[in-house]
TITORVO-943367 format. One record per residue: x, y, z of N, C-alpha, C in turn; residue in one letter; residue number from 1. Coordinates in Angstrom, 2 decimals, decimal comma, always signed. Example, Ala and Ser with C-alpha at 12.3 -4.5 7.8 and 13.67 -1.06 7.14 Angstrom:
<sites>
SITE     n.u     n.v     n.w    ca.u    ca.v    ca.w     c.u     c.v     c.w rest  nr
SITE  +13,19   -5,69   +7,80  +12,30   -4,50   +7,80  +13,20   -3,30   +7,80    A   1
SITE  +12,85   -2,25   +7,08  +13,67   -1,06   +7,14  +12,90   +0,03   +7,87    S   2
</sites>
This chain:
<sites>
SITE     n.u     n.v     n.w    ca.u    ca.v    ca.w     c.u     c.v     c.w rest  nr
SITE  +82,52 +107,32 +102,43  +83,65 +107,85 +101,70  +83,45 +109,36 +101,57    M   1
SITE  +84,55 +110,09 +101,51  +84,49 +111,54 +101,48  +84,35 +112,11 +100,08    L   2
SITE  +84,25 +111,26  +99,07  +84,15 +111,71  +97,69  +82,70 +111,79  +97,25    L   3
SITE  +82,44 +112,65  +96,28  +81,10 +112,68  +95,72  +80,91 +111,45  +94,84    N   4
SITE  +79,68 +111,05  +94,61  +79,43 +109,80  +93,87  +80,13 +109,73  +92,51    P   5
SITE  +80,23 +110,84  +91,81  +80,88 +110,84  +90,50  +82,36 +110,56  +90,55    G   6
SITE  +82,99 +110,82  +91,70  +84,43 +110,61  +91,83  +84,79 +109,23  +92,37    S   7
SITE  +83,84 +108,56  +93,00  +84,13 +107,28  +93,66  +84,65 +106,24  +92,67    V   8
SITE  +83,99 +106,09  +91,53  +84,41 +105,09  +90,54  +85,83 +105,37  +90,05    E   9
SITE  +86,12 +106,62  +89,72  +87,46 +107,00  +89,27  +88,49 +106,69  +90,35    Y  10
SITE  +88,21 +107,13  +91,57  +89,13 +106,92  +92,68  +89,41 +105,44  +92,88    F  11
SITE  +88,35 +104,64  +92,97  +88,51 +103,20  +93,21  +89,32 +102,54  +92,10    N  12
SITE  +89,03 +102,85  +90,87  +89,73 +102,25  +89,73  +91,22 +102,59  +89,77    K  13
SITE  +91,54 +103,85  +89,92  +92,93 +104,28  +89,84  +93,74 +103,91  +91,08    H  14
SITE  +93,13 +103,94  +92,25  +93,87 +103,53  +93,45  +94,10 +102,02  +93,46    R  15
SITE  +93,15 +101,26  +92,97  +93,34  +99,81  +92,87  +94,52  +99,50  +91,96    S  16
SITE  +94,59 +100,19  +90,83  +95,72 +100,01  +89,91  +97,02 +100,44  +90,57    E  17
SITE  +97,00 +101,56  +91,26  +98,20 +102,09  +91,91  +98,76 +101,10  +92,93    Q  18
SITE  +97,89 +100,46  +93,70  +98,32  +99,54  +94,74  +98,41  +98,09  +94,26    F  19
SITE  +98,06  +97,85  +93,00  +98,19  +96,51  +92,42  +97,23  +95,49  +93,01    G  20
SITE  +96,02  +95,92  +93,32  +95,01  +95,02  +93,87  +93,76  +95,09  +93,00    V  21
SITE  +92,96  +94,02  +93,00  +91,75  +94,03  +92,16  +90,72  +95,06  +92,62    P  22
SITE  +90,57  +95,23  +93,93  +89,66  +96,24  +94,49  +90,30  +96,80  +95,76    T  23
SITE  +89,83  +97,95  +96,18  +90,36  +98,53  +97,41  +89,99  +97,71  +98,64    L  24
SITE  +88,95  +96,92  +98,54  +88,57  +96,04  +99,65  +89,71  +95,09 +100,02    E  25
SITE  +90,56  +94,76  +99,05  +91,69  +93,86  +99,31  +92,68  +94,48 +100,30    A  26
SITE  +92,64  +95,79 +100,46  +93,55  +96,48 +101,38  +92,97  +96,61 +102,79    L  27
SITE  +91,72  +96,27 +102,95  +91,07  +96,41 +104,25  +91,72  +95,46 +105,26    R  28
SITE  +92,00  +95,99 +106,45  +92,59  +95,19 +107,52  +91,51  +94,28 +108,10    V  29
SITE  +91,78  +92,97 +108,17  +90,77  +92,08 +108,75  +90,55  +92,40 +110,23    P  30
SITE  +89,33  +92,22 +110,72  +89,01  +92,58 +112,11  +89,97  +91,98 +113,13    P  31
SITE  +90,40  +90,75 +112,91  +91,28  +90,10 +113,89  +92,68  +90,72 +113,92    E  32
SITE  +93,04  +91,52 +112,91  +94,37  +92,13 +112,86  +94,35  +93,61 +113,25    A  33
SITE  +93,18  +94,17 +113,48  +93,08  +95,62 +113,72  +93,86  +96,07 +114,95    K  34
SITE  +93,77  +95,34 +116,05  +94,49  +95,76 +117,26  +95,99  +95,82 +117,02    D  35
SITE  +96,52  +94,82 +116,33  +97,96  +94,79 +116,04  +98,36  +95,96 +115,14    A  36
SITE  +97,52  +96,27 +114,16  +97,82  +97,39 +113,25  +97,74  +98,72 +113,98    E  37
SITE  +96,76  +98,89 +114,87  +96,67 +100,13 +115,65  +97,87 +100,26 +116,58    W  38
SITE  +98,38  +99,14 +117,07  +99,58  +99,19 +117,92 +100,77  +99,73 +117,13    H  39
SITE +100,88  +99,35 +115,87 +101,95  +99,86 +115,00 +101,81 +101,37 +114,80    K  40
SITE +100,57 +101,82 +114,62 +100,33 +103,26 +114,45 +100,73 +104,00 +115,72    V  41
SITE +100,33 +103,46 +116,86 +100,69 +104,09 +118,14 +102,20 +104,14 +118,32    K  42
SITE +102,89 +103,06 +117,95 +104,36 +103,05 +118,05 +104,99 +104,12 +117,16    D  43
SITE +104,44 +104,30 +115,96 +104,96 +105,33 +115,06 +104,78 +106,72 +115,66    A  44
SITE +103,62 +106,97 +116,25 +103,40 +108,25 +116,91 +104,28 +108,36 +118,17    F  45
SITE +104,59 +107,23 +118,79 +105,50 +107,24 +119,92 +106,89 +107,71 +119,53    G  46
SITE +107,34 +107,30 +118,35 +108,64 +107,77 +117,86 +108,62 +109,28 +117,63    A  47
SITE +107,51 +109,79 +117,12 +107,37 +111,24 +116,96 +107,32 +111,94 +118,31    L  48
SITE +106,64 +111,33 +119,25 +106,54 +111,90 +120,59 +107,92 +112,00 +121,24    N  49
SITE +108,79 +111,05 +120,93 +110,13 +111,05 +121,51 +110,96 +112,26 +121,06    A  50
SITE +110,55 +112,91 +119,98 +111,25 +114,12 +119,52 +111,01 +115,29 +120,46    L  51
SITE +109,98 +115,22 +121,25 +109,63 +116,32 +122,14 +110,48 +116,32 +123,39    N  52
SITE +110,80 +117,53 +123,82 +111,52 +117,68 +125,07 +110,54 +118,13 +126,15    K  53
SITE +110,59 +117,50 +127,27 +109,84 +117,96 +128,44 +108,36 +118,22 +128,17    D  54
SITE +107,76 +117,45 +127,29 +106,33 +117,58 +127,04 +105,91 +118,84 +126,31    G  55
SITE +106,85 +119,47 +125,60 +106,50 +120,66 +124,81 +105,41 +120,33 +123,80    D  56
SITE +104,64 +121,32 +123,44 +103,61 +121,14 +122,42 +104,24 +120,97 +121,05    T  57
SITE +105,27 +121,76 +120,76 +105,87 +121,81 +119,43 +107,14 +120,96 +119,38    W  58
SITE +107,43 +120,40 +118,22 +108,62 +119,56 +118,04 +109,89 +120,35 +118,36    V  59
SITE +109,93 +121,62 +117,97 +111,13 +122,43 +118,17 +111,13 +123,19 +119,50    M  60
SITE +110,19 +122,89 +120,37 +110,16 +123,57 +121,66 +109,04 +124,57 +121,75    G  61
SITE +109,40 +125,86 +121,78 +108,42 +126,93 +121,96 +107,78 +127,43 +120,67    D  62
SITE +108,31 +127,02 +119,53 +107,88 +127,58 +118,25 +107,35 +126,49 +117,33    T  63
SITE +106,20 +126,71 +116,70 +105,72 +125,72 +115,73 +106,65 +125,64 +114,53    P  64
SITE +106,79 +124,45 +113,99 +107,64 +124,24 +112,82 +106,86 +123,47 +111,76    S  65
SITE +107,46 +123,33 +110,59 +106,83 +122,58 +109,50 +106,48 +121,18 +109,97    F  66
SITE +107,35 +120,56 +110,76 +107,11 +119,20 +111,25 +105,80 +119,12 +112,04    A  67
SITE +105,52 +120,12 +112,84 +104,27 +120,12 +113,62 +103,05 +120,12 +112,71    D  68
SITE +103,12 +120,87 +111,63 +101,97 +120,94 +110,72 +101,83 +119,68 +109,88    F  69
SITE +102,95 +119,02 +109,59 +102,87 +117,73 +108,89 +102,19 +116,71 +109,80    V  70
SITE +102,62 +116,64 +111,05 +102,03 +115,70 +112,00 +100,54 +116,02 +112,19    I  71
SITE +100,22 +117,29 +112,37  +98,82 +117,69 +112,55  +97,99 +117,36 +111,32    A  72
SITE  +98,58 +117,45 +110,14  +97,86 +117,10 +108,91  +97,53 +115,62 +108,85    S  73
SITE  +98,46 +114,79 +109,28  +98,20 +113,34 +109,34  +97,08 +113,08 +110,35    V  74
SITE  +97,16 +113,74 +111,49  +96,10 +113,58 +112,49  +94,75 +114,06 +111,97    L  75
SITE  +94,75 +115,17 +111,25  +93,49 +115,68 +110,68  +92,90 +114,69 +109,69    A  76
SITE  +93,76 +114,03 +108,92  +93,27 +113,02 +107,97  +92,66 +111,85 +108,72    A  77
SITE  +93,30 +111,41 +109,80  +92,75 +110,32 +110,61  +91,41 +110,72 +111,23    L  78
SITE  +91,33 +111,95 +111,69  +90,07 +112,45 +112,26  +88,97 +112,46 +111,20    K  79
SITE  +89,32 +112,89 +110,01  +88,34 +112,94 +108,91  +87,89 +111,54 +108,51    S  80
SITE  +88,83 +110,60 +108,47  +88,50 +109,23 +108,06  +87,63 +108,51 +109,08    M  81
SITE  +87,95 +108,69 +110,37  +87,26 +107,91 +111,41  +86,11 +108,66 +112,06    H  82
SITE  +86,17 +109,99 +112,05  +85,13 +110,79 +112,67  +85,53 +111,30 +114,04    G  83
SITE  +85,14 +112,51 +114,33  +85,50 +113,18 +115,59  +85,01 +112,42 +116,82    K  84
SITE  +83,89 +111,75 +116,70  +83,29 +111,04 +117,84  +83,66 +109,56 +117,88    E  85
SITE  +84,52 +109,11 +116,99  +84,83 +107,68 +116,89  +85,74 +107,21 +118,03    S  86
SITE  +85,67 +105,92 +118,29  +86,56 +105,30 +119,28  +88,01 +105,42 +118,84    A  87
SITE  +88,25 +105,32 +117,53  +89,63 +105,42 +117,02  +90,21 +106,80 +117,30    E  88
SITE  +89,45 +107,85 +117,01  +89,95 +109,21 +117,24  +90,15 +109,47 +118,73    W  89
SITE  +89,22 +109,03 +119,54  +89,35 +109,19 +120,99  +90,61 +108,49 +121,49    T  90
SITE  +90,86 +107,31 +120,97  +92,06 +106,55 +121,35  +93,32 +107,32 +120,97    R  91
SITE  +93,39 +107,82 +119,75  +94,57 +108,56 +119,29  +94,80 +109,79 +120,16    I  92
SITE  +93,74 +110,50 +120,49  +93,87 +111,71 +121,29  +94,36 +111,42 +122,71    M  93
SITE  +94,21 +110,19 +123,17  +94,66 +109,83 +124,52  +96,11 +109,34 +124,55    S  94
SITE  +96,65 +109,00 +123,39  +98,01 +108,46 +123,36  +99,03 +109,46 +123,88    W  95
SITE +100,05 +108,93 +124,51 +101,22 +109,69 +124,97 +100,82 +110,88 +125,84    H  96
SITE  +99,95 +110,57 +126,80  +99,54 +111,58 +127,77  +98,72 +112,71 +127,17    G  97
SITE  +98,01 +112,44 +126,08  +97,19 +113,47 +125,45  +97,97 +114,43 +124,57    G  98
SITE  +99,20 +114,05 +124,24 +100,07 +114,93 +123,45  +99,45 +115,34 +122,12    R  99
SITE  +98,78 +114,43 +121,44  +98,23 +114,72 +120,10  +96,99 +115,61 +120,20    W 100
SITE  +96,26 +115,46 +121,27  +95,13 +116,38 +121,49  +95,64 +117,79 +121,72    E 101
SITE  +96,71 +117,92 +122,50  +97,30 +119,24 +122,75  +97,82 +119,86 +121,45    R 102
SITE  +98,45 +119,04 +120,61  +98,95 +119,55 +119,34  +97,80 +120,05 +118,46    L 103
SITE  +96,74 +119,25 +118,37  +95,61 +119,64 +117,53  +94,95 +120,93 +118,04    M 104
SITE  +94,88 +121,08 +119,34  +94,33 +122,32 +119,90  +95,25 +123,50 +119,59    M 105
SITE  +96,56 +123,28 +119,64  +97,52 +124,36 +119,40  +97,53 +124,81 +117,94    A 106
SITE  +97,33 +123,89 +117,00  +97,35 +124,28 +115,58  +96,02 +124,85 +115,11    V 107
SITE  +95,00 +124,72 +115,93  +93,67 +125,19 +115,54  +93,67 +126,65 +115,12    E 108
SITE  +94,42 +127,48 +115,82  +94,42 +128,91 +115,48  +95,07 +129,19 +114,13    K 109
SITE  +95,85 +128,25 +113,62  +96,49 +128,41 +112,31  +95,65 +127,81 +111,18    Y 110
SITE  +94,57 +127,17 +111,51  +93,82 +126,43 +110,49  +92,62 +127,18 +109,92    S 111
SITE  +92,40 +128,39 +110,37  +91,27 +129,17 +109,86  +91,53 +129,61 +108,42    A 112
SITE  +90,52 +129,46 +107,59  +90,60 +129,92 +106,21  +90,10 +131,35 +106,16    V 113
SITE  +90,91 +132,22 +105,63  +90,54 +133,65 +105,57  +90,00 +134,01 +104,22    L 114
</sites>
């Protein structure tokens, strides 16, 4: 987990209440359902990919837009959750002809903290 030990108990308690489950473990996808759930995620990214014209990097064509940074933020969260070297991240980066890898590379120059 990405939280420090002092925050884990608070996070687990409040998120369990928020989602109406006894523990966050109740939300875990069973191993036999993971492939089907990943297929849904890929389909959702496929719908986003359909917004692109002619394989452009950016949703609006030649210029980055708010939508690009929202998509990149979701991807960054997935990368953080699964790890840069994970099979899940590698799989996502290969989807739709490597479109998401290209997007992440393109937004990199905007992600530096000054």
